[in-house]
C-alpha positions in Angstrom: 36.0 211.2 -10.1 38.4 214.0 -11.2 40.9 211.4 -12.5 38.1 209.7 -14.4 37.1 213.0 -16.1 40.7 213.7 -16.9 41.1 210.3 -18.5 37.9 210.8 -20.6 39.2 214.2 -21.8 42.6 212.7 -22.5 41.2 209.8 -24.5 38.9 212.0 -26.5 41.2 215.0 -26.8 41.0 215.1 -30.6 37.3 214.7 -30.8 36.7 217.4 -28.2 39.1 219.8 -30.1 37.3 219.0 -33.4 33.9 219.6 -31.8 34.9 223.0 -30.4 36.6 224.1 -33.6 33.5 223.0 -35.5 31.1 224.8 -33.2 33.4 227.8 -33.1 33.4 228.1 -36.9 29.6 228.2 -37.0 29.5 230.5 -34.0 31.7 233.0 -35.8 29.4 232.9 -38.8 26.2 233.2 -36.8 27.4 236.0 -34.6 28.2 238.0 -37.7 24.8 237.1 -39.3 22.6 237.6 -36.2 24.5 240.4 -34.5 25.7 242.5 -37.4 24.1 241.6 -40.8 20.5 241.0 -40.0 20.0 243.9 -37.5 21.8 246.1 -40.1 19.3 245.0 -42.8 16.4 245.4 -40.4 17.4 249.0 -39.6 17.9 249.9 -43.3 14.9 248.1 -44.8 12.2 248.6 -42.1 9.9 245.8 -40.6 7.9 245.1 -43.8 10.7 245.0 -46.4 13.0 243.2 -43.9 10.3 240.5 -43.6 10.2 240.2 -47.4 14.0 239.9 -47.4 13.9 237.2 -44.8 11.4 235.2 -46.8 13.6 235.4 -49.9 16.6 234.3 -47.9 14.5 231.4 -46.6 13.9 230.3 -50.2 17.6 230.4 -50.9 18.2 228.1 -47.9 15.5 225.8 -49.0 16.9 225.6 -52.6 20.6 226.1 -52.2 21.0 224.8 -48.7 19.2 221.6 -49.4 21.3 220.9 -52.6 24.6 221.9 -51.1 24.2 220.1 -47.8 22.9 216.9 -49.5 25.9 216.9 -51.9 28.1 217.4 -48.9 26.7 214.5 -46.8 26.6 212.3 -49.9 30.3 212.8 -50.6 31.1 212.2 -47.0 29.3 208.8 -47.1 30.7 208.0 -50.6 34.2 208.6 -49.5 33.9 205.6 -47.2 32.2 203.5 -49.9 34.7 201.8 -52.1 32.0 200.9 -54.6 31.5 204.5 -55.7 34.5 205.8 -57.7 33.3 209.4 -58.0 35.2 212.4 -59.4 35.0 216.1 -58.4 33.1 216.6 -61.6 30.2 214.4 -60.6 29.3 216.7 -57.7 30.3 220.0 -59.4 28.2 219.3 -62.5 25.2 218.4 -60.3 25.6 221.4 -58.1 26.0 224.0 -60.9 23.2 222.6 -63.1 20.6 222.0 -60.4 21.4 225.2 -58.5 21.0 227.3 -61.7 17.6 225.6 -62.4 16.6 226.3 -58.8 17.6 230.0 -59.1 15.7 230.4 -62.3 12.6 228.7 -60.8 12.8 230.9 -57.7 12.3 234.0 -59.8 8.6 233.1 -59.9 8.5 233.6 -56.1 10.0 237.0 -56.6 7.3 237.9 -59.1 4.7 236.6 -56.6 6.1 239.2 -54.1 5.8 241.9 -56.8 9.5 242.1 -57.5 10.0 242.4 -61.3 13.5 244.0 -61.5 15.8 242.1 -63.9 18.8 243.2 -61.7 17.2 241.7 -58.6 16.3 238.5 -60.5 20.0 238.1 -61.7 21.3 238.7 -58.2 18.9 236.1 -56.8 20.1 233.5 -59.3 23.8 234.3 -58.5 23.0 234.0 -54.8 21.4 230.6 -55.1 24.3 229.2 -57.2 27.0 230.6 -54.8 25.1 229.5 -51.7 24.7 225.9 -53.0 28.5 225.8 -53.7 29.2 227.3 -50.3 27.1 224.8 -48.4 28.9 222.0 -50.2 32.5 223.4 -50.1 33.3 222.7 -46.5 33.3 219.0 -47.4 36.9 219.8 -48.5 37.9 220.0 -44.8 35.4 217.6 -43.3 36.7 214.7 -45.4 40.2 215.3 -44.1 39.0 216.2 -40.5 40.9 219.5 -40.9 38.8 221.5 -38.6 41.4 224.3 -38.2 41.0 225.2 -41.9 37.2 224.5 -41.5 37.2 227.3 -38.9 39.2 229.7 -41.2 36.8 228.9 -44.0 33.8 230.2 -42.0 35.8 233.2 -40.8 36.4 234.0 -44.5 32.6 233.9 -45.1 32.0 236.1 -42.1 34.5 238.7 -43.3 32.8 238.6 -46.7 29.4 239.4 -45.1 30.9 242.4 -43.3 32.4 243.7 -46.5 29.1 243.0 -48.2 27.3 245.3 -45.8 29.5 248.2 -47.0 28.8 247.3 -50.6 25.1 247.2 -49.9 25.3 250.8 -48.5 27.0 251.9 -51.7 24.7 250.1 -54.1 21.4 249.8 -52.3 21.1 246.1 -53.3 20.8 244.1 -50.1 21.5 240.7 -51.8 25.0 241.8 -52.5 25.7 241.7 -48.8 25.0 237.9 -48.8 26.6 237.3 -52.2 30.0 238.7 -51.2 30.1 236.4 -48.1 29.2 233.3 -50.1 31.7 234.2 -52.8 34.5 234.6 -50.2 33.8 231.0 -48.9 33.8 229.5 -52.4 36.9 231.3 -53.5 38.7 230.2 -50.3 38.2 226.6 -51.3 38.9 227.2 -55.0 42.4 228.6 -54.2 43.1 226.6 -51.0 41.4 223.2 -51.7 41.2 220.4 -54.3 37.5 219.8 -55.0 37.4 222.5 -57.7 40.8 221.8 -59.2 41.2 218.2 -60.4 38.6 216.7 -62.8 36.5 219.8 -62.2 33.8 219.0 -64.7 34.7 215.4 -65.7 31.9 212.9 -65.0 32.8 209.4 -63.9 31.2 206.1 -64.7 29.7 206.2 -61.2 27.7 209.4 -61.9 24.4 207.4 -61.7 25.4 206.0 -58.3 26.3 209.5 -57.1 22.9 210.7 -58.2 21.2 207.8 -56.3 23.3 208.6 -53.2 22.1 212.1 -53.4 18.5 211.2 -54.0 17.0 210.4 -50.5 19.4 212.8 -48.8 18.1 215.6 -51.1 14.5 214.8 -50.4 15.1 214.4 -46.7 17.0 217.7 -46.4 14.4 219.5 -48.6 11.6 218.5 -46.1 13.8 219.5 -43.2 14.6 222.9 -44.7 11.0 223.5 -45.6 9.9 223.0 -42.1 12.8 225.0 -40.6 12.1 228.0 -42.8 8.3 227.7 -42.7 8.0 230.8 -40.5 9.4 233.0 -43.2 7.3 231.4 -46.0 4.0 230.6 -44.4 3.8 233.9 -42.4 4.8 235.9 -45.5 2.0 234.3 -47.6 -0.7 234.2 -44.9 0.1 237.2 -42.7 2.7 239.5 -44.3 6.3 240.8 -43.9 5.8 242.4 -40.4 4.8 239.1 -38.8 7.8 237.4 -40.4 10.0 240.0 -38.7 8.3 239.6 -35.3 8.6 235.8 -35.2 12.1 235.7 -36.6 13.3 238.3 -34.0 11.6 236.4 -31.1 13.1 233.1 -32.1 16.5 234.5 -33.0 18.7 232.8 -30.3 16.7 229.6 -30.7 17.5 229.6 -34.4 21.2 230.2 -33.6 21.1 227.1 -31.3 19.3 225.1 -34.0 22.0 226.1 -36.5 24.6 224.6 -34.2 23.2 221.2 -35.2 25.2 221.6 -38.5 28.7 221.5 -36.9 27.6 219.0 -34.3 26.1 216.7 -36.9 29.3 217.1 -39.0 31.4 215.7 -36.1 28.9 212.9 -35.4 28.8 211.8 -39.0 32.6 212.1 -39.3 33.1 209.6 -36.4 29.9 207.4 -36.9 30.9 206.4 -40.4 34.0 204.7 -38.8 31.8 202.9 -36.2 30.9 199.3 -37.0 28.9 198.4 -33.9 25.1 198.4 -33.4 23.0 201.0 -31.7 22.5 199.7 -28.2 19.7 200.7 -25.7 22.4 202.1 -23.4 24.0 204.2 -26.1 20.6 205.6 -27.2 19.5 206.3 -23.6 22.8 208.2 -23.0 22.3 210.2 -26.3 18.7 211.0 -25.4 19.5 212.2 -21.9 22.5 214.2 -23.1 20.2 215.9 -25.7 17.6 216.7 -23.1 20.1 218.2 -20.7 21.8 220.3 -23.5 18.3 221.4 -24.7 17.2 222.5 -21.2 20.4 224.4 -20.6 20.1 226.1 -24.1 16.5 227.0 -23.5 17.3 228.6 -20.1 20.2 230.6 -21.4 18.4 231.8 -24.6 15.3 232.8 -22.7 17.3 234.8 -20.2 19.6 236.5 -22.7 17.1 237.2 -25.5 15.2 240.2 -24.1 18.5 242.0 -23.3 20.2 241.2 -26.6 17.2 242.0 -28.8 16.7 245.3 -27.1 20.2 246.2 -28.2 20.2 244.8 -31.7 16.7 245.9 -32.9 14.6 249.0 -33.0 12.3 249.4 -30.0 9.2 248.9 -32.1 10.3 245.4 -33.3 11.6 244.4 -29.9 8.3 245.2 -28.1 6.3 243.3 -30.7 8.6 240.2 -30.4 8.8 240.2 -26.6 5.6 238.1 -25.8 6.7 235.3 -28.3 10.3 234.8 -27.1 9.9 231.8 -24.8 7.5 229.6 -26.9 9.4 230.5 -30.2 12.8 229.6 -28.7 11.4 226.3 -27.1 10.1 225.2 -30.5 13.6 225.8 -32.0 15.3 223.9 -29.1 13.0 220.8 -29.7 13.9 221.0 -33.4 17.7 221.2 -32.6 17.9 218.3 -30.2 15.7 216.0 -32.3 17.9 216.9 -35.4 21.1 215.8 -33.6 19.5 212.5 -32.5 18.2 211.9 -36.1 21.8 212.1 -37.4 22.7 209.2 -35.1 19.8 207.2 -36.5 20.9 208.0 -40.0 23.8 205.7 -39.5 21.7 202.8 -38.3 18.4 203.3 -40.2 19.7 204.6 -43.5 18.7 207.5 -45.8 15.4 205.9 -47.0 13.9 205.5 -43.5 15.1 209.0 -42.5 13.4 210.4 -45.5 10.1 208.6 -44.6 10.4 209.9 -41.0 11.0 213.5 -42.2 8.1 213.2 -44.7 5.8 212.2 -41.9 7.1 215.1 -39.8 6.5 217.6 -42.6 2.9 216.4 -43.1 2.3 216.7 -39.4 4.1 220.1 -39.2 2.3 221.8 -42.1 -1.1 220.4 -41.2 -0.9 221.8 -37.6 0.8 225.1 -38.5 -1.3 226.1 -41.5 -4.5 225.5 -39.6 -3.2 227.4 -36.5 -2.0 230.3 -38.6 -5.2 230.6 -40.6 -7.3 230.5 -37.4 -5.3 232.6 -35.0 -2.6 234.4 -37.0 0.8 234.8 -35.4 -0.3 233.4 -32.0 -1.6 230.3 -33.7 1.7 229.9 -35.7 3.9 230.2 -32.6 1.8 227.6 -30.6 1.4 225.2 -33.6 5.2 225.3 -34.4 6.0 224.5 -30.8 3.6 221.6 -30.7 4.8 220.2 -34.0 8.5 220.2 -33.0 7.7 218.7 -29.6 5.9 215.8 -31.3 8.9 215.4 -33.6 11.2 215.1 -30.6 9.1 212.5 -28.9 8.8 210.5 -32.2 12.6 210.5 -32.6 13.1 209.2 -29.0 10.6 206.4 -29.6 12.0 205.5 -33.0 15.5 205.2 -31.5 14.3 202.7 -28.9 12.4 200.7 -31.5 15.6 200.5 -33.5 17.6 199.2 -30.5 14.9 196.6 -29.9 15.0 195.4 -33.5 18.8 195.1 -33.4 18.6 193.1 -30.2 16.0 190.7 -31.6 18.1 190.3 -34.8 21.2 189.4 -32.7 19.2 186.9 -30.6 17.9 185.2 -33.8 21.4 185.0 -35.3 22.7 183.4 -32.1 19.9 180.9 -32.1 20.6 180.0 -35.7 24.2 179.3 -34.9 
Protein backbone atom coordinates (compact mmCIF):
# COMPACT_ATOMS: atom_id res chain seq x y z
CA UNK A 1 0.00 0.00 0.00
CA UNK A 2 2.81 2.39 0.92
CA UNK A 3 4.60 1.61 -2.36
CA UNK A 4 1.39 2.27 -4.28
CA UNK A 5 0.97 5.67 -2.61
CA UNK A 6 4.62 6.50 -3.32
CA UNK A 7 4.17 5.60 -6.99
CA UNK A 8 1.03 7.76 -7.24
CA UNK A 9 2.90 10.70 -5.69
CA UNK A 10 5.90 10.11 -7.95
CA UNK A 11 3.80 9.89 -11.12
CA UNK A 12 1.84 13.03 -10.25
CA UNK A 13 4.63 15.01 -8.61
CA UNK A 14 4.25 18.04 -10.89
CA UNK A 15 0.47 18.14 -10.54
CA UNK A 16 0.68 17.88 -6.74
CA UNK A 17 3.31 20.63 -6.61
CA UNK A 18 1.22 22.88 -8.86
CA UNK A 19 -1.86 22.26 -6.71
CA UNK A 20 -0.08 23.19 -3.48
CA UNK A 21 1.53 26.27 -5.04
CA UNK A 22 -1.85 27.35 -6.39
CA UNK A 23 -3.63 26.81 -3.08
CA UNK A 24 -0.73 28.44 -1.23
CA UNK A 25 -0.98 31.53 -3.44
CA UNK A 26 -4.68 31.99 -2.67
CA UNK A 27 -4.13 31.08 0.98
CA UNK A 28 -1.61 33.91 1.37
CA UNK A 29 -4.05 36.38 -0.14
CA UNK A 30 -7.01 35.21 1.94
CA UNK A 31 -5.04 35.13 5.19
CA UNK A 32 -4.12 38.78 4.66
CA UNK A 33 -7.70 39.69 3.70
CA UNK A 34 -9.53 37.76 6.42
CA UNK A 35 -7.02 37.99 9.27
CA UNK A 36 -5.60 41.48 8.72
CA UNK A 37 -7.54 43.65 6.25
CA UNK A 38 -11.20 42.92 7.04
CA UNK A 39 -10.87 42.87 10.86
CA UNK A 40 -8.88 46.11 10.54
CA UNK A 41 -11.70 47.71 8.53
CA UNK A 42 -14.34 46.34 10.94
CA UNK A 43 -12.54 47.86 13.92
CA UNK A 44 -12.10 51.25 12.28
CA UNK A 45 -15.50 51.53 10.56
CA UNK A 46 -17.84 49.93 13.12
CA UNK A 47 -20.54 47.25 12.46
CA UNK A 48 -22.92 49.39 10.35
CA UNK A 49 -20.33 51.14 8.13
CA UNK A 50 -18.32 47.93 7.82
CA UNK A 51 -21.46 46.20 6.50
CA UNK A 52 -21.88 48.98 3.94
CA UNK A 53 -18.21 48.56 2.90
CA UNK A 54 -18.72 44.79 2.50
CA UNK A 55 -21.76 45.36 0.29
CA UNK A 56 -19.74 47.74 -1.92
CA UNK A 57 -16.92 45.22 -2.17
CA UNK A 58 -19.44 42.53 -3.11
CA UNK A 59 -20.56 44.73 -6.01
CA UNK A 60 -16.91 45.06 -7.09
CA UNK A 61 -16.59 41.27 -7.10
CA UNK A 62 -19.82 40.88 -9.07
CA UNK A 63 -18.78 43.43 -11.70
CA UNK A 64 -14.99 43.20 -11.87
CA UNK A 65 -14.58 39.61 -10.67
CA UNK A 66 -17.08 38.33 -13.22
CA UNK A 67 -15.43 40.19 -16.11
CA UNK A 68 -11.82 39.42 -15.16
CA UNK A 69 -12.41 35.74 -14.37
CA UNK A 70 -14.42 35.21 -17.56
CA UNK A 71 -11.68 36.78 -19.69
CA UNK A 72 -9.16 34.64 -17.84
CA UNK A 73 -11.02 31.36 -18.49
CA UNK A 74 -11.82 32.38 -22.06
CA UNK A 75 -8.16 32.97 -22.85
CA UNK A 76 -7.18 29.65 -21.25
CA UNK A 77 -9.65 27.82 -23.51
CA UNK A 78 -8.77 29.92 -26.58
CA UNK A 79 -5.07 29.20 -26.11
CA UNK A 80 -5.88 25.55 -26.91
CA UNK A 81 -8.17 26.46 -29.80
CA UNK A 82 -6.20 26.98 -32.99
CA UNK A 83 -9.21 28.57 -34.66
CA UNK A 84 -9.03 31.72 -32.52
CA UNK A 85 -5.94 33.78 -33.41
CA UNK A 86 -6.43 36.39 -30.69
CA UNK A 87 -4.09 39.18 -29.58
CA UNK A 88 -3.44 40.68 -26.16
CA UNK A 89 -5.37 43.71 -27.38
CA UNK A 90 -8.58 41.71 -27.84
CA UNK A 91 -8.78 40.99 -24.13
CA UNK A 92 -7.25 44.26 -22.93
CA UNK A 93 -9.73 46.39 -24.88
CA UNK A 94 -12.70 44.36 -23.62
CA UNK A 95 -11.48 44.51 -20.02
CA UNK A 96 -10.76 48.22 -19.96
CA UNK A 97 -13.91 49.35 -21.77
CA UNK A 98 -16.39 47.06 -20.03
CA UNK A 99 -14.87 47.52 -16.55
CA UNK A 100 -15.02 51.30 -16.97
CA UNK A 101 -18.71 51.08 -17.92
CA UNK A 102 -19.34 48.77 -14.96
CA UNK A 103 -17.59 51.19 -12.60
CA UNK A 104 -19.65 54.12 -13.85
CA UNK A 105 -22.84 52.08 -13.58
CA UNK A 106 -21.97 51.03 -10.04
CA UNK A 107 -22.02 54.65 -8.92
CA UNK A 108 -25.84 54.41 -8.91
CA UNK A 109 -25.56 51.82 -6.12
CA UNK A 110 -23.39 54.21 -4.14
CA UNK A 111 -26.07 56.88 -4.51
CA UNK A 112 -28.69 54.34 -3.36
CA UNK A 113 -26.61 53.88 -0.20
CA UNK A 114 -26.56 57.66 0.25
CA UNK A 115 -22.91 58.10 -0.81
CA UNK A 116 -22.64 61.19 -3.02
CA UNK A 117 -18.94 62.09 -2.63
CA UNK A 118 -17.18 62.61 -5.98
CA UNK A 119 -13.91 61.33 -4.46
CA UNK A 120 -15.56 58.07 -3.34
CA UNK A 121 -17.19 57.65 -6.77
CA UNK A 122 -13.81 58.12 -8.51
CA UNK A 123 -12.12 55.65 -6.16
CA UNK A 124 -14.91 53.13 -6.82
CA UNK A 125 -14.43 53.35 -10.62
CA UNK A 126 -10.65 52.96 -10.23
CA UNK A 127 -11.19 49.97 -7.93
CA UNK A 128 -13.52 48.23 -10.41
CA UNK A 129 -11.10 48.71 -13.35
CA UNK A 130 -8.04 47.56 -11.39
CA UNK A 131 -9.89 44.60 -9.90
CA UNK A 132 -11.03 43.40 -13.35
CA UNK A 133 -7.43 43.55 -14.57
CA UNK A 134 -6.18 41.81 -11.44
CA UNK A 135 -8.66 38.91 -11.77
CA UNK A 136 -7.56 38.50 -15.38
CA UNK A 137 -3.81 39.01 -14.95
CA UNK A 138 -2.89 35.66 -13.41
CA UNK A 139 -3.67 34.07 -16.81
CA UNK A 140 -0.09 35.12 -17.62
CA UNK A 141 1.17 32.36 -15.31
CA UNK A 142 -1.65 29.83 -15.70
CA UNK A 143 -1.16 29.55 -19.48
CA UNK A 144 2.50 28.72 -18.89
CA UNK A 145 1.75 26.57 -15.82
CA UNK A 146 4.27 28.77 -13.98
CA UNK A 147 2.81 28.36 -10.51
CA UNK A 148 5.93 29.63 -8.73
CA UNK A 149 5.43 33.10 -10.23
CA UNK A 150 1.69 32.62 -9.75
CA UNK A 151 2.38 32.39 -6.01
CA UNK A 152 4.67 35.43 -6.07
CA UNK A 153 1.94 37.35 -7.90
CA UNK A 154 -0.52 36.76 -5.07
CA UNK A 155 2.13 37.57 -2.49
CA UNK A 156 2.59 40.95 -4.23
CA UNK A 157 -1.15 41.65 -4.01
CA UNK A 158 -1.10 40.71 -0.32
CA UNK A 159 1.81 43.07 0.33
CA UNK A 160 -0.15 45.80 -1.44
CA UNK A 161 -3.14 45.26 0.86
CA UNK A 162 -0.92 45.60 3.93
CA UNK A 163 0.56 48.84 2.60
CA UNK A 164 -2.95 49.97 1.68
CA UNK A 165 -4.04 49.62 5.32
CA UNK A 166 -1.41 52.19 6.27
CA UNK A 167 -2.55 54.52 3.47
CA UNK A 168 -6.13 54.19 4.69
CA UNK A 169 -5.06 55.31 8.18
CA UNK A 170 -3.37 58.36 6.66
CA UNK A 171 -6.19 59.32 4.28
CA UNK A 172 -9.38 57.97 5.85
CA UNK A 173 -10.49 56.44 2.50
CA UNK A 174 -10.95 52.68 3.03
CA UNK A 175 -11.12 51.87 -0.71
CA UNK A 176 -7.46 52.87 -1.03
CA UNK A 177 -6.52 49.83 1.06
CA UNK A 178 -7.97 47.58 -1.66
CA UNK A 179 -6.85 49.73 -4.62
CA UNK A 180 -3.18 49.57 -3.61
CA UNK A 181 -3.31 45.76 -3.42
CA UNK A 182 -4.98 45.40 -6.82
CA UNK A 183 -2.49 47.86 -8.34
CA UNK A 184 0.46 45.84 -6.98
CA UNK A 185 -0.85 42.72 -8.73
CA UNK A 186 -1.45 44.42 -12.07
CA UNK A 187 1.93 46.20 -12.02
CA UNK A 188 3.66 42.90 -11.22
CA UNK A 189 2.34 41.49 -14.52
CA UNK A 190 2.89 44.75 -16.46
CA UNK A 191 6.61 44.68 -15.66
CA UNK A 192 7.14 40.92 -15.35
CA UNK A 193 4.77 39.48 -17.95
CA UNK A 194 3.82 39.74 -21.62
CA UNK A 195 0.02 40.16 -21.78
CA UNK A 196 0.27 43.96 -21.40
CA UNK A 197 3.37 44.48 -23.58
CA UNK A 198 2.92 43.14 -27.10
CA UNK A 199 -0.12 44.28 -29.18
CA UNK A 200 -1.49 45.85 -26.02
CA UNK A 201 -4.46 47.52 -27.70
CA UNK A 202 -4.39 46.00 -31.21
CA UNK A 203 -7.61 44.17 -32.05
CA UNK A 204 -7.34 41.04 -34.24
CA UNK A 205 -9.68 39.68 -36.89
CA UNK A 206 -10.79 37.13 -34.29
CA UNK A 207 -12.17 39.83 -31.98
CA UNK A 208 -15.75 38.68 -32.64
CA UNK A 209 -14.84 35.07 -31.79
CA UNK A 210 -13.17 36.24 -28.59
CA UNK A 211 -16.36 38.10 -27.63
CA UNK A 212 -18.42 34.97 -28.33
CA UNK A 213 -16.04 32.85 -26.25
CA UNK A 214 -16.46 35.32 -23.41
CA UNK A 215 -20.25 35.47 -23.73
CA UNK A 216 -21.57 32.38 -21.94
CA UNK A 217 -18.66 32.38 -19.47
CA UNK A 218 -19.48 35.99 -18.59
CA UNK A 219 -23.16 35.23 -18.01
CA UNK A 220 -22.39 32.05 -16.08
CA UNK A 221 -19.82 33.75 -13.83
CA UNK A 222 -22.15 36.71 -13.30
CA UNK A 223 -24.86 34.41 -11.97
CA UNK A 224 -22.34 32.58 -9.79
CA UNK A 225 -20.94 35.79 -8.29
CA UNK A 226 -24.43 37.19 -7.72
CA UNK A 227 -25.38 34.17 -5.63
CA UNK A 228 -22.02 33.99 -3.84
CA UNK A 229 -22.27 37.64 -2.78
CA UNK A 230 -26.00 37.68 -2.12
CA UNK A 231 -25.44 37.91 1.63
CA UNK A 232 -23.86 41.34 1.30
CA UNK A 233 -26.40 42.63 -1.22
CA UNK A 234 -29.74 41.16 -0.14
CA UNK A 235 -29.11 41.62 3.57
CA UNK A 236 -27.93 45.18 2.97
CA UNK A 237 -31.09 46.07 1.03
CA UNK A 238 -33.57 44.14 3.21
CA UNK A 239 -32.08 44.23 6.71
CA UNK A 240 -29.15 46.68 6.88
CA UNK A 241 -25.39 46.87 7.36
CA UNK A 242 -25.24 45.22 10.80
CA UNK A 243 -26.83 41.98 9.53
CA UNK A 244 -24.31 41.94 6.68
CA UNK A 245 -21.49 42.14 9.24
CA UNK A 246 -22.99 39.37 11.40
CA UNK A 247 -23.48 36.87 8.57
CA UNK A 248 -20.17 37.60 6.88
CA UNK A 249 -18.35 37.12 10.19
CA UNK A 250 -20.18 33.85 10.92
CA UNK A 251 -19.43 32.45 7.46
CA UNK A 252 -15.86 33.78 7.30
CA UNK A 253 -13.94 30.48 7.28
CA UNK A 254 -16.55 28.92 5.02
CA UNK A 255 -15.98 31.74 2.53
CA UNK A 256 -12.23 31.20 2.74
CA UNK A 257 -12.77 27.54 1.84
CA UNK A 258 -15.16 28.53 -0.97
CA UNK A 259 -12.48 30.86 -2.34
CA UNK A 260 -10.09 27.89 -2.55
CA UNK A 261 -12.21 26.71 -5.48
CA UNK A 262 -10.43 29.35 -7.59
CA UNK A 263 -6.91 27.78 -7.43
CA UNK A 264 -8.32 24.25 -7.46
CA UNK A 265 -10.42 25.06 -10.52
CA UNK A 266 -7.36 26.64 -12.15
CA UNK A 267 -5.46 23.38 -11.81
CA UNK A 268 -8.42 21.30 -12.98
CA UNK A 269 -8.93 23.44 -16.10
CA UNK A 270 -5.18 23.51 -16.84
CA UNK A 271 -5.09 19.71 -17.03
CA UNK A 272 -8.60 18.96 -18.32
CA UNK A 273 -8.09 21.00 -21.51
CA UNK A 274 -5.35 18.47 -22.38
CA UNK A 275 -7.64 15.48 -21.67
CA UNK A 276 -9.31 13.91 -24.73
CA UNK A 277 -11.27 11.12 -23.05
CA UNK A 278 -14.93 10.99 -22.00
CA UNK A 279 -16.38 11.41 -18.53
CA UNK A 280 -16.86 7.88 -17.21
CA UNK A 281 -19.17 6.81 -14.39
CA UNK A 282 -16.14 5.65 -12.39
CA UNK A 283 -14.33 8.98 -12.80
CA UNK A 284 -17.41 10.98 -11.78
CA UNK A 285 -18.04 8.68 -8.78
CA UNK A 286 -14.45 9.17 -7.60
CA UNK A 287 -14.70 12.94 -8.06
CA UNK A 288 -18.01 13.06 -6.16
CA UNK A 289 -16.75 10.95 -3.25
CA UNK A 290 -13.53 12.99 -3.05
CA UNK A 291 -15.55 16.23 -3.01
CA UNK A 292 -17.79 14.91 -0.20
CA UNK A 293 -14.81 13.80 1.91
CA UNK A 294 -13.00 17.11 1.41
CA UNK A 295 -16.21 19.00 2.19
CA UNK A 296 -16.83 17.03 5.39
CA UNK A 297 -13.27 17.57 6.61
CA UNK A 298 -13.43 21.29 5.76
CA UNK A 299 -16.75 21.70 7.58
CA UNK A 300 -15.46 19.96 10.71
CA UNK A 301 -12.25 21.99 10.79
CA UNK A 302 -13.98 25.33 10.12
CA UNK A 303 -16.69 24.74 12.71
CA UNK A 304 -14.14 23.89 15.39
CA UNK A 305 -11.73 26.72 14.62
CA UNK A 306 -14.20 29.54 13.85
CA UNK A 307 -15.33 30.44 17.42
CA UNK A 308 -11.74 30.68 18.62
CA UNK A 309 -10.50 32.63 15.59
CA UNK A 310 -13.43 35.06 15.44
CA UNK A 311 -13.08 35.89 19.14
CA UNK A 312 -9.51 37.02 18.41
CA UNK A 313 -10.11 38.86 15.13
CA UNK A 314 -13.33 40.74 15.89
CA UNK A 315 -14.77 42.87 18.65
CA UNK A 316 -16.74 40.99 21.34
CA UNK A 317 -20.03 42.53 20.20
CA UNK A 318 -19.70 41.25 16.63
CA UNK A 319 -18.39 37.85 17.78
CA UNK A 320 -21.34 37.18 20.11
CA UNK A 321 -23.89 38.19 17.48
CA UNK A 322 -22.28 35.89 14.88
CA UNK A 323 -21.78 32.84 17.15
CA UNK A 324 -25.26 31.21 16.69
CA UNK A 325 -24.96 31.29 12.89
CA UNK A 326 -21.47 29.81 12.49
CA UNK A 327 -22.34 26.15 11.73
CA UNK A 328 -25.22 26.66 9.22
CA UNK A 329 -23.45 29.59 7.51
CA UNK A 330 -20.25 27.57 7.04
CA UNK A 331 -22.12 24.46 5.85
CA UNK A 332 -23.84 26.51 3.15
CA UNK A 333 -20.47 27.76 1.91
CA UNK A 334 -19.01 24.23 1.93
CA UNK A 335 -21.88 22.96 -0.25
CA UNK A 336 -21.19 25.87 -2.61
CA UNK A 337 -17.46 25.07 -2.67
CA UNK A 338 -17.64 21.36 -3.48
CA UNK A 339 -20.38 21.78 -6.08
CA UNK A 340 -18.33 24.56 -7.73
CA UNK A 341 -15.31 22.28 -8.09
CA UNK A 342 -17.45 19.51 -9.61
CA UNK A 343 -19.04 22.01 -12.01
CA UNK A 344 -15.62 22.86 -13.46
CA UNK A 345 -15.18 19.18 -14.36
CA UNK A 346 -18.55 19.24 -16.12
CA UNK A 347 -17.55 22.44 -17.96
CA UNK A 348 -15.09 20.35 -19.99
CA UNK A 349 -17.71 17.75 -20.96
CA UNK A 350 -20.94 19.78 -21.16
CA UNK A 351 -19.65 23.12 -22.44
CA UNK A 352 -20.20 26.77 -21.53
CA UNK A 353 -23.82 26.93 -22.75
CA UNK A 354 -25.08 24.04 -20.61
CA UNK A 355 -23.20 25.34 -17.58
CA UNK A 356 -24.78 28.75 -18.06
CA UNK A 357 -28.25 27.20 -18.16
CA UNK A 358 -27.48 25.19 -15.02
CA UNK A 359 -26.24 28.27 -13.16
CA UNK A 360 -29.28 30.22 -14.36
CA UNK A 361 -31.56 27.58 -12.87
CA UNK A 362 -29.57 27.67 -9.63
CA UNK A 363 -29.80 31.47 -9.45
CA UNK A 364 -33.58 31.40 -9.88
CA UNK A 365 -33.86 28.74 -7.18
CA UNK A 366 -31.43 30.54 -4.85
CA UNK A 367 -32.98 33.99 -5.01
CA UNK A 368 -36.53 32.64 -4.82
CA UNK A 369 -35.80 30.78 -1.58
CA UNK A 370 -33.49 33.36 -0.03
CA UNK A 371 -35.59 36.47 -0.71
CA UNK A 372 -38.72 34.85 0.72
CA UNK A 373 -36.82 33.51 3.74
CA UNK A 374 -35.19 36.86 4.48
CA UNK A 375 -38.43 38.85 4.11
CA UNK A 376 -40.30 36.49 6.43
CA UNK A 377 -37.69 35.70 9.09
CA UNK A 378 -34.83 38.21 8.64
CA UNK A 379 -31.29 36.99 9.23
CA UNK A 380 -32.46 33.59 10.54
CA UNK A 381 -34.45 33.05 7.35
CA UNK A 382 -31.52 34.09 5.18
CA UNK A 383 -29.10 31.66 6.87
CA UNK A 384 -31.47 28.67 6.57
CA UNK A 385 -32.53 29.53 3.01
CA UNK A 386 -28.93 29.95 1.80
CA UNK A 387 -28.00 26.58 3.30
CA UNK A 388 -30.98 24.88 1.64
CA UNK A 389 -30.32 26.50 -1.75
CA UNK A 390 -26.65 25.46 -1.80
CA UNK A 391 -27.49 21.92 -0.68
CA UNK A 392 -29.97 21.64 -3.58
CA UNK A 393 -27.25 22.92 -5.95
CA UNK A 394 -24.83 20.24 -4.75
CA UNK A 395 -27.36 17.43 -5.23
CA UNK A 396 -28.26 18.76 -8.69
CA UNK A 397 -24.58 18.79 -9.77
CA UNK A 398 -24.10 15.17 -8.66
CA UNK A 399 -27.21 14.06 -10.56
CA UNK A 400 -26.23 16.06 -13.67
CA UNK A 401 -22.81 14.41 -13.69
CA UNK A 402 -24.27 10.90 -13.68
CA UNK A 403 -26.75 11.88 -16.42
CA UNK A 404 -23.76 13.08 -18.48
CA UNK A 405 -21.90 9.78 -18.04
CA UNK A 406 -25.03 7.84 -19.07
CA UNK A 407 -25.42 9.92 -22.24
CA UNK A 408 -21.77 9.39 -23.14
CA UNK A 409 -22.15 5.63 -22.63
CA UNK A 410 -25.26 5.45 -24.86
CA UNK A 411 -23.53 7.50 -27.55
CA UNK A 412 -20.56 5.12 -27.47
CA UNK A 413 -22.86 2.08 -27.74
CA UNK A 414 -24.72 3.59 -30.71
CA UNK A 415 -21.45 4.38 -32.46
CA UNK A 416 -20.23 0.81 -32.02
CA UNK A 417 -23.52 -0.61 -33.33
CA UNK A 418 -23.29 1.63 -36.40
CA UNK A 419 -19.80 0.35 -37.12
